[in-house]
Structure formats: structure tokens, C-alpha cells
BARO-394979 format. One record per residue: y, z, x of N, C-alpha, C, CB in turn; residue number from 1. Coordinates in steps of 0.1 Angstrom, whole numbers. Each point is the difference from the previous one (the first is absolute). Glycine has a CB too. Layout:
// residues N
Y;Z;X;Y;Z;X;Y;Z;X;Y;Z;X;NUM
...
END
This chain:
// residues 372
10;323;53;-5;-11;8;-14;-3;-4;16;7;19;1
-19;-20;-20;-14;-4;-3;-6;-8;11;6;0;-24;2
-19;0;25;-7;-8;9;-8;-11;-8;-2;19;17;3
1;-31;-11;-7;-11;-7;-15;2;1;19;-15;5;4
-24;22;5;-14;0;3;-6;-12;7;-2;14;-20;5
11;-21;26;-4;-13;7;-5;3;14;17;-12;-13;6
-26;3;17;-6;1;14;9;-6;10;-23;0;-10;7
31;-10;6;9;-7;9;11;-7;-8;-19;-4;16;8
29;0;-10;12;-7;-6;4;-12;8;7;22;-10;9
-4;-33;2;5;-12;7;15;2;2;-18;-15;-11;10
23;17;23;14;2;3;5;-11;10;-3;26;-3;11
12;-33;-2;6;-11;9;-11;-9;5;19;15;6;12
-28;-19;-14;-10;-9;4;-12;5;8;18;-16;0;13
-19;29;2;-11;6;7;-5;12;-7;8;-9;22;14
-21;12;-22;-6;11;-6;2;13;9;-16;-15;-12;15
21;25;5;1;13;7;-10;10;-7;25;-4;6;16
-33;10;2;-10;9;-5;6;13;-5;-17;-10;15;17
12;15;-26;5;12;-6;6;-2;-14;5;8;23;18
-1;3;-29;5;0;-14;15;-3;-1;-19;16;-6;19
24;-17;-6;14;-3;-3;5;12;-9;-3;-26;2;20
14;31;1;7;10;-8;12;-6;-6;-9;19;14;21
12;-14;-27;11;-6;-8;7;12;-6;-12;-22;-5;22
26;21;5;8;10;-7;12;-6;-6;-8;17;16;23
10;-14;-29;12;-5;-7;0;-15;0;13;20;5;24
-25;-26;-6;-1;-15;-1;1;-7;13;9;2;-22;25
-8;5;33;2;-6;13;-12;3;9;25;1;-3;26
-29;-10;12;-10;3;10;6;9;10;-11;-23;-4;27
4;34;7;5;10;9;-7;-2;14;5;16;-19;28
-18;-18;19;-7;-1;13;-12;-9;-2;8;23;7;29
-13;-29;3;-12;-7;1;-8;5;12;10;-21;-10;30
-23;18;10;-9;5;11;-2;15;-1;9;-18;14;31
-8;24;-26;-2;14;-2;-15;4;1;21;0;-15;32
-23;11;22;-14;5;2;-2;12;-10;0;-8;24;33
-12;10;-29;-11;-9;2;1;-12;-9;-15;19;6;34
9;-31;-3;0;-11;-9;-8;2;-13;3;-15;20;35
1;8;-30;-7;1;-13;-11;-10;-1;21;8;-11;36
-27;-9;0;-12;-9;-2;2;-10;-12;-14;18;9;37
26;-18;-14;3;-9;-12;0;-15;3;13;19;-10;38
-10;-22;22;2;-14;4;12;-2;9;-11;-7;-21;39
15;-6;23;11;-3;9;13;-2;-9;-16;-10;18;40
27;15;-13;13;-2;-7;7;-12;5;2;25;-4;41
3;-33;-5;7;-12;4;13;-2;-8;-22;-11;7;42
31;4;-2;12;-3;-9;-5;-7;-13;15;-2;20;43
-9;7;-31;-4;-5;-13;3;-15;-1;4;22;-10;44
-11;-29;1;1;-14;-1;12;-5;-8;-25;-1;2;45
30;-11;1;12;-5;-7;-4;-14;-5;17;14;14;46
-17;-16;-27;-4;-13;-6;12;-7;-5;-23;9;-6;47
27;-20;12;12;-7;-3;-2;-11;-11;9;6;23;48
-21;-8;-27;-3;-11;-9;-11;4;-9;8;-18;16;49
-5;23;-28;-10;4;-10;5;-2;-14;-8;17;16;50
1;-25;-24;4;-4;-13;-4;11;-10;-2;-24;6;51
-9;31;-3;-4;10;-9;-13;7;5;10;-13;-19;52
-15;23;12;-12;7;4;-5;9;-12;8;-1;25;53
-21;3;-26;-5;9;-9;4;-2;-15;-1;17;19;54
2;-29;-23;4;-3;-13;15;-1;-3;-20;11;-6;55
28;-10;17;15;-1;-1;5;-12;6;1;25;1;56
7;-33;-8;7;-12;5;14;4;1;-17;-17;-10;57
23;15;21;14;5;2;10;-8;-8;-6;8;22;58
2;-20;-27;9;-8;-8;2;7;-14;-7;-21;12;59
-3;29;-16;1;6;-13;0;15;0;-11;-20;-9;60
10;26;21;-2;14;1;13;8;-4;-16;-4;19;61
14;16;-26;10;9;-2;-1;11;11;1;-5;-25;62
7;16;23;-1;10;10;-13;7;1;24;4;-3;63
-31;-2;-9;-13;6;0;-10;-9;7;6;11;-22;64
-4;-25;21;-9;-9;7;2;1;15;1;-15;-20;65
11;17;24;2;2;15;-6;12;4;21;-12;-1;66
-21;23;-7;-6;12;4;-15;-2;2;17;13;-13;67
-24;-20;3;-14;-2;1;-3;-9;12;-2;2;-25;68
10;-12;28;-2;-9;11;1;8;13;9;-19;-13;69
1;28;14;2;8;12;-11;9;2;24;-1;-3;70
-30;7;-7;-11;9;2;-12;-8;5;8;15;-18;71
-10;-27;13;-11;-8;5;2;-4;15;-4;-8;-24;72
16;4;27;3;-5;14;-1;12;10;15;-18;-10;73
-11;30;6;-2;11;9;-14;2;4;20;11;-11;74
-29;-14;2;-14;1;3;-5;-10;11;-4;9;-23;75
12;-19;25;-3;-10;11;8;2;12;-6;-16;-18;76
13;27;20;8;3;12;14;-5;0;-21;-1;11;77
25;-5;-23;14;-6;0;10;11;-3;-9;-21;-9;78
20;22;17;11;9;-1;12;-6;-5;-10;14;18;79
11;-28;-18;12;-7;-4;-4;-14;-3;15;14;14;80
-9;-20;-24;-3;-14;-4;12;-7;-6;-24;7;-3;81
22;-20;2;11;-9;-5;-6;-8;-11;12;-1;22;82
-10;5;-35;-6;-8;-11;5;-14;0;-2;21;-13;83
-7;-30;10;3;-15;1;1;-5;-14;-11;-2;22;84
21;-6;-25;2;-7;-13;-1;-15;3;15;18;-10;85
-25;-25;4;-1;-14;3;8;-8;-9;-23;4;8;86
24;-17;-6;9;-9;-7;-1;1;-15;-2;-16;19;87
13;18;-25;1;3;-15;12;-7;-5;-12;22;3;88
14;-23;-16;12;-5;-6;12;9;4;-13;-10;-20;89
25;5;21;11;8;5;2;13;-8;11;-21;7;90
-13;21;-20;3;12;-8;-12;10;1;13;-14;-16;91
-24;9;21;-12;9;1;1;10;11;-13;-18;-10;92
23;16;19;2;9;12;8;13;-4;-2;-20;15;93
9;19;-26;10;11;-3;-7;13;-1;14;-17;-11;94
-24;18;2;-7;13;-2;-7;5;12;-2;-7;-24;95
-7;-1;31;-6;6;11;9;4;11;-19;-14;-5;96
30;7;7;10;4;10;7;13;-4;3;-24;7;97
0;26;-19;6;12;-5;-10;12;2;14;-13;-17;98
-26;11;14;-10;11;1;-1;4;15;-13;-8;-20;99
12;-3;29;-1;3;14;12;8;5;-13;-21;2;100
25;18;-7;12;7;4;-2;15;-3;15;-21;-4;101
-20;24;-8;-2;14;-4;-10;7;9;5;-6;-23;102
-16;-1;26;-11;5;8;5;3;15;-17;-12;-15;103
24;2;20;5;1;14;10;12;1;-4;-25;4;104
12;27;-14;10;10;0;-5;14;-3;16;-18;-6;105
-29;19;2;-5;13;-4;-14;2;5;13;-1;-21;106
-14;1;35;-13;1;7;-7;13;-4;9;-14;19;107
-22;14;-22;-7;12;-3;-7;4;13;-4;-7;-24;108
5;20;27;-5;5;13;-15;-2;2;18;17;-2;109
-26;-17;-8;-14;-1;2;-5;-15;-1;-3;23;-9;110
12;-32;8;-4;-14;-1;5;-9;11;-1;3;-25;111
-6;-14;28;6;-9;10;14;-5;-3;-23;-7;5;112
31;5;5;14;-5;-2;0;-14;-5;8;16;17;113
1;-19;-27;2;-14;-4;12;-5;8;-10;4;-23;114
8;-13;32;11;-4;9;10;-10;-5;-17;3;17;115
14;-10;-28;8;-10;-5;-9;-11;-5;19;5;15;116
-13;-16;-20;-8;-11;-6;-1;-12;9;8;8;-23;117
-19;-14;23;-3;-12;7;0;-11;-11;-13;11;19;118
22;-20;-19;0;-12;-8;-7;-11;7;22;7;-12;119
-34;-11;7;-7;-11;5;3;-12;-9;-19;15;10;120
29;-22;-7;5;-10;-9;13;4;-7;-24;-8;-2;121
29;-1;-6;-6;-13;-5;3;-12;9;1;9;-23;122
5;-7;35;5;-11;8;-11;-5;9;24;9;-1;123
-34;-14;-4;-13;-4;7;-3;-15;-2;-8;24;-3;124
-1;-29;12;-4;-14;-1;-10;-2;-11;5;-2;25;125
-3;-8;-33;-10;-3;-10;-14;-4;6;19;-6;-16;126
-18;0;28;-12;-5;7;-9;12;4;13;-20;8;127
-7;31;-6;-7;12;5;2;12;-10;2;-8;25;128
-3;5;-37;3;10;-10;-10;11;0;10;-17;-14;129
-22;14;18;-11;11;-1;-2;4;-14;6;8;23;130
-5;5;-26;-2;6;-13;13;0;-8;-19;13;8;131
30;-17;-2;13;0;-8;0;-12;-9;12;11;19;132
-7;-9;-31;1;-11;-10;10;-10;5;-6;16;-19;133
2;-29;22;9;-10;5;12;-2;-9;-19;-11;11;134
18;13;-23;11;-2;-10;11;10;2;-16;-10;-16;135
13;21;23;10;10;2;7;-1;14;-13;15;-16;136
9;-24;24;6;-1;13;12;-8;0;-22;2;10;137
31;0;-1;13;-6;-1;6;-1;14;4;7;-24;138
6;-16;26;7;-1;13;9;12;1;-1;-25;0;139
4;29;12;9;12;2;13;-2;-8;-9;3;23;140
12;8;-30;11;1;-10;9;12;4;-14;-12;-19;141
25;10;25;8;12;5;4;9;-12;9;-14;18;142
-6;8;-29;4;9;-12;-12;8;-4;17;-17;-7;143
-29;12;6;-11;7;-4;-4;11;10;-8;-20;-13;144
9;16;26;-2;10;11;9;12;-1;-8;-19;14;145
21;16;-17;9;11;-1;-3;9;-12;18;-14;11;146
-22;8;-22;-4;7;-12;-12;9;3;9;-18;-15;147
-19;13;22;-12;8;3;4;11;10;-15;-20;-3;148
23;18;13;4;11;9;7;11;-8;2;-17;19;149
6;13;-28;8;10;-8;-9;7;-10;20;-14;3;150
-32;8;-6;-8;6;-11;-8;12;5;-1;-22;-10;151
-1;24;23;-9;10;4;-1;1;15;-13;-2;-21;152
5;11;27;-1;2;14;-8;-10;7;3;24;-4;153
2;-36;5;-8;-11;7;1;2;15;5;-16;-19;154
-16;18;26;0;2;14;-6;-11;8;-2;24;-5;155
-7;-33;-2;-6;-11;7;0;-12;-10;-14;15;15;156
16;-27;-10;-1;-12;-8;-9;-10;8;23;4;-11;157
-33;-9;5;-8;-11;5;6;-13;-6;-21;14;3;158
23;-24;6;5;-13;-4;-6;-11;9;21;10;-9;159
-19;-22;4;-5;-12;8;13;-5;7;-19;-6;-16;160
19;6;29;13;-3;7;3;-14;1;-4;19;13;161
-5;-28;-17;3;-14;1;7;-5;-13;-20;-3;15;162
21;11;-25;6;-5;-13;15;-2;2;-18;12;-13;163
24;-21;5;15;-2;1;7;13;-3;-3;-24;-7;164
13;28;15;7;12;-2;-6;12;6;9;-10;-20;165
-21;9;25;-7;12;6;7;6;12;-21;-9;-9;166
25;1;19;7;6;11;12;9;-3;-8;-20;13;167
16;15;-22;11;8;-4;-4;13;-7;14;-21;-2;168
-24;20;-6;-5;12;-7;-6;10;9;-5;-14;-20;169
-2;9;30;-5;9;11;11;8;6;-19;-16;5;170
30;9;-2;11;7;6;6;10;-9;5;-20;14;171
-4;16;-27;6;10;-10;-9;12;-2;11;-20;-12;172
-24;18;11;-9;12;-1;0;9;12;-14;-14;-15;173
14;8;26;0;8;13;13;8;1;-14;-17;11;174
25;11;-15;13;7;0;0;11;-10;12;-21;7;175
-20;20;-17;-1;11;-10;-10;11;4;7;-16;-18;176
-13;14;30;-10;10;4;-14;-2;-5;19;16;2;177
-21;-27;-7;-14;-3;-6;-8;-7;11;9;-3;-23;178
-22;8;24;-9;-7;9;-5;-13;-7;-8;22;10;179
10;-33;-2;-5;-13;-5;-13;-4;6;24;-7;-4;180
-33;4;-4;-14;-4;5;-2;-14;-5;-9;23;0;181
2;-31;8;-3;-14;-3;-14;-1;-6;16;-9;18;182
-17;2;-29;-14;-1;-6;0;-10;-11;-4;23;6;183
-8;-27;-11;-1;-10;-10;9;-12;3;-5;18;-17;184
2;-23;29;10;-9;6;-7;-12;7;15;19;4;185
-8;-31;-5;-4;-12;7;8;-3;12;-8;-9;-22;186
15;20;27;9;-2;12;-8;-5;12;15;18;-9;187
-8;-28;16;-5;-4;13;5;10;10;-2;-25;-7;188
-1;22;20;5;9;11;15;1;0;-21;-5;13;189
28;-6;-14;14;0;1;7;9;-11;-1;-23;10;190
-4;21;-23;5;8;-11;-3;15;2;-2;-20;-15;191
-10;23;20;-4;14;3;9;6;10;-24;-5;-6;192
26;-2;17;9;5;11;14;3;-5;-14;-12;17;193
19;2;-26;13;2;-5;2;12;-8;2;-25;0;194
-13;28;-8;1;12;-9;-1;13;9;-10;-13;-19;195
2;13;29;-1;12;8;12;2;9;-25;-3;0;196
31;-8;4;13;0;8;11;6;-9;-8;-19;14;197
7;17;-27;11;5;-9;-3;15;-5;4;-24;-7;198
-15;29;12;-3;14;-3;-12;4;-8;23;2;1;199
-31;-12;-6;-13;3;-6;-8;7;10;1;-21;-16;200
-9;30;12;-7;9;9;-15;1;-1;21;13;0;201
-27;-20;-10;-14;1;-2;-6;-12;-6;3;25;-2;202
-16;-26;2;-8;-9;-8;-8;8;-10;-1;-18;19;203
0;14;-31;-5;9;-11;-14;2;0;18;-8;-13;204
-27;-2;14;-14;2;2;-5;-12;8;-3;13;-22;205
2;-11;35;-3;-11;10;-13;-7;-4;13;13;18;206
-12;-26;-16;-12;-9;-3;-4;-1;-14;-8;5;22;207
17;0;-31;-2;-1;-15;12;-5;-6;-17;18;1;208
16;-28;-10;11;-5;-9;12;-5;9;-8;16;-18;209
5;-23;28;10;-7;8;-6;-12;7;14;22;2;210
-5;-30;3;-4;-12;7;-10;4;11;22;-11;-4;211
-34;4;4;-10;3;10;3;-3;14;-16;-4;-18;212
12;13;27;1;-2;14;-8;-13;5;4;25;3;213
3;-33;4;-7;-12;7;5;0;14;-2;-13;-22;214
-6;7;31;4;0;14;14;-6;3;-24;-2;5;215
28;-8;-12;13;-6;2;10;3;-12;-11;-18;13;216
7;27;-22;8;4;-11;-3;14;-3;1;-24;-9;217
4;34;16;-3;14;-1;5;6;-13;-1;2;24;218
11;-8;-30;5;6;-13;6;14;2;-16;-15;-12;219
19;21;1;6;13;0;-10;11;5;14;-7;-19;220
-27;5;17;-9;10;5;-1;0;16;-13;-3;-21;221
12;-9;26;0;-1;15;12;5;6;-15;-19;-2;222
27;16;-4;13;4;6;0;16;-1;11;-22;-7;223
-15;27;-4;1;15;-2;-8;7;11;4;-3;-25;224
-16;-2;27;-9;7;10;5;-2;14;-19;-4;-15;225
26;-7;18;5;-3;13;13;8;4;-11;-22;-2;226
19;25;-8;13;6;2;-2;15;2;12;-18;-13;227
-4;23;23;-1;15;3;8;8;-10;-4;-6;24;228
12;0;-32;9;7;-9;-4;0;-15;18;-5;16;229
-31;1;-19;-4;-2;-13;-13;9;-3;9;-24;0;230
-8;31;-11;-12;8;-4;-10;-9;-7;15;21;-2;231
-27;-19;5;-11;-9;-5;-8;9;-10;-1;-15;21;232
3;13;-34;-7;8;-10;-13;-8;-4;22;10;-8;233
-32;-2;6;-14;-6;-2;-8;8;-10;1;-9;23;234
-8;2;-31;-9;6;-10;-14;0;6;14;-7;-20;235
-18;18;26;-13;1;7;-11;5;-9;12;3;22;236
-16;-11;-32;-10;4;-9;-13;-7;1;18;5;-15;237
-19;-14;25;-12;-8;2;-1;-12;-10;-11;21;8;238
21;-22;-16;0;-11;-10;12;-10;4;-11;15;-18;239
23;-9;19;11;-8;3;0;-5;14;13;13;-16;240
-19;-5;25;-2;-4;14;-14;3;5;24;4;4;241
-31;-13;2;-12;3;7;2;11;10;-9;-23;-4;242
-1;31;7;3;11;10;4;-6;14;-17;14;-12;243
12;-25;16;4;-6;12;15;-5;0;-24;-7;4;244
28;2;-16;14;-5;-1;9;12;0;-8;-19;-13;245
4;30;6;8;12;0;2;6;14;-7;4;-23;246
-4;-3;30;0;6;14;7;-9;10;-21;11;-5;247
19;-24;4;8;-9;9;15;1;-2;-20;-16;0;248
24;16;-13;14;2;-3;5;13;4;-3;-15;-19;249
-4;25;18;3;14;5;2;-1;15;-12;11;-19;250
3;-17;26;1;-1;15;13;-7;4;-25;1;2;251
28;-12;-10;12;-8;4;13;8;-4;-13;-21;-4;252
13;27;-7;13;7;-5;1;14;7;-1;-13;-22;253
-9;19;25;1;14;7;6;10;-10;2;-12;22;254
8;19;-17;6;11;-7;9;-5;-12;-1;13;21;255
3;-26;-22;7;-6;-12;-9;-2;-12;15;-11;16;256
-28;13;-14;-10;-2;-11;1;11;-10;-15;-12;16;257
17;8;-29;2;10;-10;-11;-2;-11;25;1;4;258
-32;9;-7;-10;0;-11;8;1;-14;-19;9;15;259
15;-17;-24;5;1;-14;-12;-2;-9;23;-8;5;260
-22;13;-18;-12;-2;-9;2;-12;-9;-4;25;2;261
16;-27;-7;3;-10;-11;-9;4;-12;6;-18;17;262
-9;31;-19;-9;4;-10;6;-2;-14;-9;17;16;263
0;-19;-25;4;-1;-14;-6;12;-8;0;-25;2;264
3;25;-15;-4;12;-8;-15;3;0;20;-5;-14;265
-28;-5;17;-15;1;0;-4;8;12;-2;-21;-12;266
10;23;22;-4;8;12;-4;14;-4;15;-14;15;267
-26;18;-10;-6;13;-3;-7;1;-13;17;10;14;268
-17;-21;-21;-8;-1;-13;-11;-10;2;21;5;-13;269
-29;-7;3;-12;-9;1;3;-14;-4;-13;19;-5;270
3;-28;7;2;-14;-4;3;-1;-15;-16;-7;18;271
22;-5;-21;3;-2;-14;12;-10;-2;-8;23;-5;272
14;-23;-6;11;-9;-3;13;8;0;-15;-15;-14;273
25;10;22;12;6;2;11;-10;-1;-10;18;14;274
23;-14;-12;11;-9;0;9;3;12;-1;-2;-26;275
9;-8;30;10;2;10;12;-8;-4;-17;3;18;276
28;5;-21;12;-6;-6;-3;-9;-12;10;0;23;277
-20;5;-31;-3;-7;-12;-11;-11;1;23;5;-7;278
-27;-8;20;-10;-11;2;-14;7;0;17;-14;13;279
-26;8;-20;-14;6;-1;-7;-2;14;-1;-4;-25;280
-6;15;29;-8;0;12;-14;4;-3;20;5;13;281
-29;-10;-4;-14;5;-1;-2;7;14;-8;-19;-16;282
3;32;15;-2;8;11;-15;3;2;23;10;-3;283
-28;-13;15;-14;4;3;1;11;11;-9;-24;-5;284
-2;26;12;-1;11;9;9;-1;12;-23;3;-8;285
27;-16;11;8;-2;13;14;-6;-2;-22;-3;10;286
24;-4;-21;13;-7;-1;4;-1;-15;-6;-13;21;287
19;9;-22;6;-3;-13;5;-15;0;7;25;-3;288
-10;-32;-7;3;-15;0;4;-4;-14;-16;-4;19;289
25;-7;-18;3;-7;-12;-12;-8;-5;25;-1;7;290
-24;-5;-19;-11;-7;-5;-4;-12;9;8;6;-23;291
2;-12;30;-4;-11;9;-5;5;14;17;-14;-12;292
-19;27;14;-5;5;13;10;4;9;-18;-14;-3;293
31;12;0;11;4;10;0;15;1;14;-20;-6;294
-13;25;19;1;14;2;13;6;-6;-13;-3;21;295
12;14;-27;11;7;-7;2;14;4;-3;-15;-20;296
9;17;31;1;14;6;-13;4;5;18;5;-16;297
-20;8;18;-13;5;5;-4;13;-6;6;-11;21;298
-17;16;-17;-6;13;-5;1;10;12;-15;-11;-17;299
22;8;27;0;7;12;8;13;-1;-2;-21;13;300
-2;31;-5;8;12;2;3;2;15;-11;11;-20;301
21;-4;23;4;1;14;-11;7;9;24;1;-8;302
-30;9;3;-11;6;8;-11;-10;3;6;22;-9;303
-10;-30;-1;-10;-11;2;5;-10;10;-9;4;-23;304
22;-8;22;5;-9;10;-1;5;14;16;-8;-17;305
-13;21;19;-2;6;13;-15;-1;5;20;16;-5;306
-29;-13;-4;-14;-1;3;-4;-14;3;-5;20;-14;307
10;-30;7;-3;-14;2;5;-4;14;1;-4;-25;308
12;8;28;5;-5;13;-7;6;12;22;-2;-12;309
-26;15;11;-8;6;10;-14;-7;1;13;22;-2;310
-19;-25;-9;-13;-7;0;1;-13;7;-6;12;-21;311
18;-19;20;2;-13;6;2;1;15;10;-8;-22;312
-7;20;27;2;1;14;12;9;5;-11;-22;1;313
20;25;-10;12;8;4;-4;14;2;15;-16;-12;314
-7;23;21;-2;14;2;6;7;-13;1;-2;26;315
-5;15;-28;5;7;-11;15;2;2;-22;12;-4;316
26;-9;17;14;2;2;9;-12;-4;-7;15;19;317
1;-27;-15;8;-12;-4;0;-3;-15;-6;-9;23;318
-6;12;-29;-1;-3;-15;10;9;-7;-24;-7;3;319
25;20;1;9;9;-7;14;-4;3;-16;19;2;320
19;-24;10;14;-5;2;3;-11;-10;-2;6;25;321
-8;-15;-27;3;-11;-9;1;4;-15;-13;-14;16;322
7;26;-19;1;5;-14;11;9;-2;-24;-3;-1;323
31;8;12;10;10;-2;13;-3;8;-18;17;-4;324
17;-17;17;12;-1;8;6;-14;-1;-10;17;16;325
2;-27;-15;6;-14;-1;7;-2;-13;-18;-8;15;326
12;10;-27;7;-2;-12;12;10;-2;-21;-8;-10;327
20;20;15;12;9;0;12;-5;7;-16;19;-2;328
13;-25;14;11;-6;8;6;-12;-7;-11;9;21;329
2;-17;-27;5;-12;-7;9;3;-11;-21;-11;5;330
18;22;-13;9;4;-11;12;8;4;-21;-1;-14;331
21;5;27;11;7;6;0;15;-1;12;-19;-6;332
-24;25;5;-2;14;-1;-4;6;13;-6;-2;-24;333
13;12;29;-4;7;12;-8;13;-2;21;-8;10;334
-22;12;-23;-7;13;-3;-14;-3;-4;21;11;-6;335
-24;-24;1;-14;-4;-3;-6;-6;12;6;-4;-23;336
-20;4;23;-7;-6;11;0;7;13;5;-21;-10;337
-3;34;9;1;9;12;-6;13;-3;20;-12;9;338
-28;18;0;-5;14;-1;4;6;13;-19;-6;-15;339
30;15;14;5;6;12;8;12;-3;2;-23;10;340
-2;34;-2;7;12;-3;15;-3;-3;-16;13;14;341
21;-7;-24;14;-2;-4;2;-11;-10;6;8;22;342
-16;-15;-26;1;-11;-10;-7;4;-13;0;-17;19;343
4;11;-30;-6;3;-13;-15;-2;1;21;-6;-12;344
-29;15;5;-14;-1;1;-6;-9;-11;0;23;8;345
2;-37;-5;-6;-10;-9;-14;-4;7;23;-9;-8;346
-33;15;4;-13;0;8;-12;-3;-9;10;17;16;347
-19;-25;-10;-14;-1;-6;-10;5;10;8;-20;-13;348
-18;26;7;-11;5;8;-13;-8;-3;10;24;1;349
-16;-30;9;-11;-9;-1;-13;7;5;15;-20;2;350
-26;18;-9;-13;5;5;-6;-10;10;-4;12;-21;351
-8;-10;25;-6;-8;11;-2;-14;-5;-12;20;9;352
10;-23;-22;-2;-13;-5;14;-6;-4;-23;6;-8;353
34;0;11;14;-4;-2;3;0;-15;-1;-14;21;354
-6;22;-29;4;3;-14;11;11;0;-23;-8;-8;355
31;7;-2;11;10;-1;-5;14;-5;16;-19;-4;356
-13;29;11;-4;14;-4;12;7;-6;-16;1;18;357
28;-3;-12;12;6;-6;12;-10;3;-9;24;4;358
19;-23;-13;13;-7;2;11;10;-3;-10;-23;-6;359
19;24;15;12;9;-2;13;-9;0;-13;20;10;360
22;-17;-19;13;-7;0;10;11;2;-7;-19;-15;361
14;19;26;10;10;4;-7;14;-1;19;-14;-8;362
-31;15;13;-8;12;1;-6;5;-13;15;5;18;363
-13;-12;-29;-6;3;-13;-12;-8;-2;23;6;-9;364
-34;1;5;-13;-6;-3;2;-10;-11;-13;20;8;365
9;-33;-5;2;-10;-10;-14;-6;-4;22;-5;9;366
-32;9;-3;-14;-4;-4;-9;11;3;5;-25;5;367
-14;28;-14;-9;11;2;-11;-5;10;4;9;-23;368
-10;0;30;-11;-3;10;-10;-8;-7;4;20;13;369
-8;-31;-7;-11;-9;-5;6;-10;-10;-15;19;3;370
28;-20;-5;5;-9;-10;-1;-14;5;15;17;-8;371
-15;-19;21;-1;-14;5;-14;-5;1;20;4;12;372
END
């Protein structure tokens, strides 16, 4: 039996003073005396939207690349993640989906879990392409969708619900157990409601790359925030959203608010020239952009997103919920996003400044002290 050395643990949304004990990968007890001094234990973070990190782009990563990415993510408190593949030529999905199938089927004990693949596109609006190459976007194609589902462990698809054929595709994906998220979209309120009524469950990155909210035209963003059955995913990096915007959206969405990074391979590296799905990017200290200034993913990590959300006004308990429990529930996992006796020990330990001290996946150390 091992002790975390924690001074307190976040259990069911409230801090319990005392240490945490773990045995055989499972939390045995919380509130153990005497308390430790390593920091506070919280449910490990779950990132459902990440294109790459630490020099790894998931569109081109092999199993060794996934291993390096996992090691880097563990240092930021991540215990599970969903690699994102952005819009690409149809044939270009084959290899990354095959690699993802291997990685999902062969989880390594000391690394964050790979939950499945998030396909962000190619069924997106050209008007709101963002960093996606407009030439690669297309209207919903049932045959291509079936091919992609057969190619690998697709768990989430982002699409624009206003496109011709999108409502039927939403229903097909939902029936296949895929989480459908609305994004890169010019949907008005009616089209957004129609998609959510058919089973779409999230908005991909609220207030970014979709029809802008207006008082008499709330668009997909306004509808997502207003509906009680929709997860509101947000990139809280201080660039994609002003702190006030992030906090106001968090207050409106409450426990449906989900932190994501949308990170690219430049995350955890320095400024310079990089690529995203073959498109050249310029990265400075805060952001990644195409040559025309369009934002292209982020440099964010989940622990920094938690720090940013608390700095904007959220409690630590609520920020951790947004980084762990809310995304875990969106993806359909009951074992992630919880720190409780009898459950797998997927845990991050944070110091007083909310930096990661330790990360454990199923009780196995996945990040050395101080790695975050």
C-alpha cells in the first residue's frame, strides 16, 4: 500500500483533509492521518481535444511518438486524452487511425490513457474554417464517414450541423456511439437546436470558429450555452477567450463547462516555425498562427488552463471539475474524473501554485515530482 503524501484530496467536489492511500491501482482511503505535505490530490485531467504536444503531431505520430506525447502530458496532470486529427485528404486518415487503434488497444501502465480519436472535420463550414485548409472541407458524406469509422477508434466527431446531410449524419454517428460536437459552423439557432435534438452533445471550442453570438442571432454558441444537455468546451488560454469571456461562459454553463487545450506540437516547446496538418505556422510566446494571423490551435496545457480559470474567478474545485469530471462524463467514462475509495487511482497532485507535482495512472507514477 502506498501513500501519496497529500495534505488533502478533492472528493466528490469537496476537499477532504488528510492523505490518500492506494493499493493495486485503486484508491483505498482518503482523509488518512497524518496528512502529507506534497500538495492536494485531485482527479487527473482529461483532454478531449489535442492535436499534438512536445514536438509530436498526432496526424503523423507513430507509437513511439505517442509514448513521448504521453510522457509530456503526464507532466501536466493529464491521465487520459483524445488525440485530434484535423481536416485532411480522405486517404491521409488511414495511417493515423491505424496507429491510434494500436495505441488504444495496448495501453501502457505508466502513461495517460488514449481514449480514442477526435475527428475535427472534414465536414466543416468553409466560412469558419479557422486553421483548417478550406480546400479539404466537404459536405457530409455518409460513405466517407463509414470509412473513417471503420478505419480506427473514432470516439468524437466535430461537424457543422447546418451543412446539407448533417442532420442524418449526426443521427448515424450517435447511433454508432460517437460523441458529436458542433464546431467550425455557421449554424443559426434553429440548426443548432436540430443537431442537439438529434443527439449532438457538445460545442467544440465555444466563441471560436463559429457564427458569432448576437442578441437576436445567438447561433450555435448561444444555443450550446443555454441548453442544459450540451457540454461547453473552451480553450482558456487568454488568447482564444478573454478572461472575462471565459469566466462568464463558465458561470453560464456551470458543471457543463469543459476545459480543452486544442494544443499543437509546439506546446511545451519554444517559439519558432511549426506545421499543423502540413500548414506552416508561426509560434510566439502566447499563440500559434497561420501567415494571415488566423489562430491555429494553442500552446495551452491542462494544468495551465486550470490556473487560468481559477485566476479568472472560478474555485479550484470547479476548475478541476471542468478539467477532469466534465470531460470524463462527456466521453462516457465513469472511472475518470473521480477520486474516491474503490475507484482507479487516476490522480494528479498539485502544489500551492497549482503546478503538477505528481501524476498517477491507475496508481502507477506517470510523472516524476516536479515534472509539471
